[in-house]
C-alpha positions in Angstrom: 35.2 -9.6 -23.3 35.2 -7.6 -26.5 35.5 -3.8 -26.3 32.0 -3.3 -27.9 30.5 -4.4 -24.6 32.6 -2.2 -22.4 31.0 1.2 -22.7 31.3 4.0 -20.2 29.4 7.3 -20.4 29.0 10.3 -18.3 25.9 12.5 -18.6 25.5 15.9 -16.9 22.6 18.2 -16.4 22.0 21.5 -14.6 18.8 22.2 -12.7 18.8 25.8 -11.3 22.1 26.2 -9.5 22.6 22.4 -9.0 24.4 20.0 -11.3 23.8 16.3 -11.5 25.7 13.4 -13.2 25.0 9.9 -14.3 28.0 7.6 -14.8 27.0 4.4 -16.6 29.0 1.3 -17.4 27.5 -1.1 -19.9 28.7 -4.7 -19.9 27.7 -7.5 -22.1 24.9 -8.6 -19.8 24.5 -5.7 -17.4 24.1 -2.0 -17.0 25.5 -0.1 -13.9 24.4 3.5 -13.4 25.5 5.9 -10.6 23.4 9.0 -10.2 25.1 11.7 -8.1 25.1 15.4 -7.4 28.0 17.0 -9.3 31.3 16.7 -7.5 30.2 13.8 -5.3 31.0 10.2 -6.1 29.1 8.2 -3.5 27.2 5.0 -3.4 23.5 5.7 -2.6 20.3 3.8 -2.5 21.1 0.7 -4.6 18.4 -1.0 -6.7 18.6 -3.9 -9.1 16.2 -5.0 -11.9 16.3 -8.2 -13.9 15.0 -8.1 -17.5 11.9 -10.0 -18.3 12.4 -13.7 -18.7 10.1 -15.9 -20.8 7.4 -16.8 -18.3 7.6 -13.7 -16.2 4.9 -11.0 -16.5 6.9 -8.2 -15.1 10.5 -7.2 -14.6 11.7 -8.1 -11.2 13.3 -5.4 -9.1 14.6 -4.9 -5.6 16.3 -2.4 -3.4 19.6 -3.9 -2.1 20.9 -1.1 0.0 19.4 2.0 1.6 15.9 3.3 1.9 15.9 6.9 0.8 14.1 7.1 -2.5 13.7 3.3 -2.6 10.5 3.3 -4.7 11.9 5.7 -7.4 15.1 3.7 -7.5 13.2 0.6 -8.3 11.2 2.4 -11.0 14.2 3.7 -12.8 16.1 0.4 -12.4 13.1 -1.3 -14.0 12.9 1.4 -16.8 16.6 0.9 -17.7 16.3 -2.9 -17.5 13.5 -2.7 -20.0 15.3 -0.3 -22.3 18.6 -2.3 -22.4 17.2 -5.8 -21.8 20.0 -6.3 -19.3 20.4 -6.7 -15.6 20.5 -3.2 -14.3 22.0 -1.9 -11.1 21.5 1.8 -10.1 22.7 3.9 -7.3 21.0 7.1 -6.4 22.7 9.7 -4.2 21.1 13.1 -5.1 21.0 15.5 -2.2 18.4 18.0 -1.3 15.7 17.1 -3.8 12.1 16.3 -3.2 10.5 13.4 -5.0 9.2 15.5 -7.8 12.5 17.2 -8.5 14.3 13.8 -8.1 12.0 12.2 -10.7 12.6 15.1 -13.1 16.4 14.9 -12.8 16.4 11.1 -13.1 14.1 11.2 -16.1 16.4 13.6 -17.9 19.6 11.7 -17.1 18.0 8.4 -18.0 16.8 9.8 -21.3 20.3 10.9 -22.2 21.7 7.5 -21.4 19.2 5.8 -23.6 19.7 8.4 -26.4 23.5 8.1 -26.3 23.3 4.3 -26.7 21.0 4.7 -29.7 23.5 7.1 -31.2 26.3 4.6 -30.8 24.2 1.8 -32.2 23.2 3.9 -35.2 26.9 4.8 -35.8 27.9 1.2 -35.7 25.3 0.1 -38.3 
């Protein structure tokens, strides 16, 4: 596999007194993203989304492990699969957040992941 498909990035944000990270690994055909509270590296609720294939109307997604925040995990896995057009696997282990706060944190981290990739693509052109 060529190096151009092996991309690792770490995004961090602060919300109040809490810090959150997203560690992403982009492969040639897949994207893996781990969302954690700062200082924790744990596997959390695990969701997968497959990019749209020719005859499919929607991106297929499923929760593979865990039930905490299962719906939001599927939503963000689907969002990233659409953005990258790759198989996407995400893990969410963010402590002490309600659904609204969780959505806000995931939105910000996801936006940074997508923006970073665009910057890399622009730089390589």
